[in-house]
C-alpha positions as CSV (number, residue, x, y, z in Angstrom):
1,M,45.4,107.0,91.7
2,P,46.6,110.0,90.0
3,G,46.4,113.1,91.6
4,S,46.4,111.7,95.1
5,V,48.8,112.6,97.6
6,Q,51.1,109.8,98.7
7,L,52.8,109.1,101.9
8,F,56.6,109.8,102.6
9,Q,58.5,106.8,101.4
10,S,62.1,106.3,102.7
11,P,64.9,106.6,99.9
12,V,66.4,103.8,101.7
13,P,65.3,100.2,101.3
14,A,64.1,98.3,104.0
15,N,66.3,95.0,103.5
16,I,69.6,96.6,103.9
17,K,72.4,94.1,104.1
18,R,74.2,94.6,107.4
19,P,77.7,93.0,107.8
20,G,78.1,91.4,111.2
21,V,81.1,90.2,113.3
22,V,82.2,87.2,110.9
23,F,82.1,89.6,108.0
24,F,84.6,91.9,109.8
25,L,86.6,88.9,110.9
26,I,87.3,87.3,107.5
27,L,87.7,90.9,105.7
28,I,90.4,92.1,108.3
29,S,92.2,88.5,108.4
30,T,92.2,88.4,104.5
31,V,93.7,92.0,104.2
32,V,96.3,91.4,106.9
33,L,97.5,88.2,105.3
34,F,97.7,89.4,101.8
35,A,98.9,93.1,102.8
36,A,101.7,91.2,104.5
37,E,102.5,89.0,101.6
38,I,102.6,92.0,99.3
39,A,104.7,94.0,101.7
40,V,107.6,91.3,102.2
41,M,107.5,90.8,98.3
42,A,108.3,94.3,98.1
43,L,110.7,94.6,100.6
44,G,112.4,91.4,99.4
45,T,112.6,92.8,96.1
46,I,114.3,95.9,97.3
47,W,116.8,94.1,99.4
48,A,117.7,91.6,96.7
49,L,118.2,94.3,94.0
50,S,120.1,96.4,96.6
51,G,122.5,93.2,97.1
52,F,122.7,92.0,93.8
53,L,123.5,95.3,92.2
54,A,125.6,96.4,95.2
55,L,123.7,99.7,95.6
56,G,124.4,102.3,98.3
57,P,121.6,104.1,100.3
58,I,120.9,106.4,97.5
59,G,120.5,103.6,95.0
60,T,118.6,101.6,97.5
61,A,116.3,104.7,97.9
62,A,116.1,105.0,94.0
63,V,115.1,101.4,93.7
64,A,112.6,101.7,96.5
65,A,111.0,105.0,95.2
66,P,108.6,103.4,92.6
67,L,108.1,100.0,94.3
68,V,106.7,101.3,98.0
69,P,104.1,103.3,96.4
70,A,103.0,100.5,94.0
71,A,102.9,98.1,96.9
72,L,100.9,100.5,99.0
73,Y,98.5,101.0,96.0
74,C,98.1,97.2,95.5
75,I,97.5,97.0,99.5
76,A,94.8,99.6,99.4
77,K,93.2,98.3,96.1
78,L,93.3,94.8,97.8
79,A,91.2,96.2,100.7
80,V,88.6,97.8,98.7
81,M,88.3,94.6,96.4
82,A,87.9,92.5,99.7
83,Y,85.3,94.5,101.1
84,E,83.3,94.5,98.0
85,G,83.6,90.8,97.5
86,E,82.6,90.0,100.9
87,Y,79.8,92.7,100.8
88,D,78.5,91.0,97.7
89,L,78.2,87.6,99.5
90,L,76.0,88.6,102.1
91,S,72.5,87.1,101.9
92,D,69.3,88.3,103.2
93,E,68.1,84.9,103.3
94,P,69.7,82.2,105.2
95,T,71.1,79.3,103.1
96,D,69.9,75.5,103.8
97,A,73.0,73.3,104.4
C-alpha cells in the first residue's frame, strides 16, 4: 500500500548457495592438478630452451623472465575460473538420480 511503512528487508537473499566440503575438495584437487601441469610445462620449456640453445645462467634467466610470470598468471586465472565454474554448479534443490 502506498505511504505505508514497510518492515526492514534484508539485502541478502535467504537462499544463498553455500559450498560444502565436496565443493572445496573438487576445487583444490582441480587447481593443484592443473597448476602442476602448467608449472611442469613452463619449467620444461625453460629447461629445453636452455639446453637446446646452450644458454648460461643469464640466458636461462632471460628466457624464464617472461615464462614464469605468464605461468603464474595462468595458474591464478585457472583457480578463479575453477571456483566460478564449481560455484555455478551448486544447486539449491537436490537432483533426482
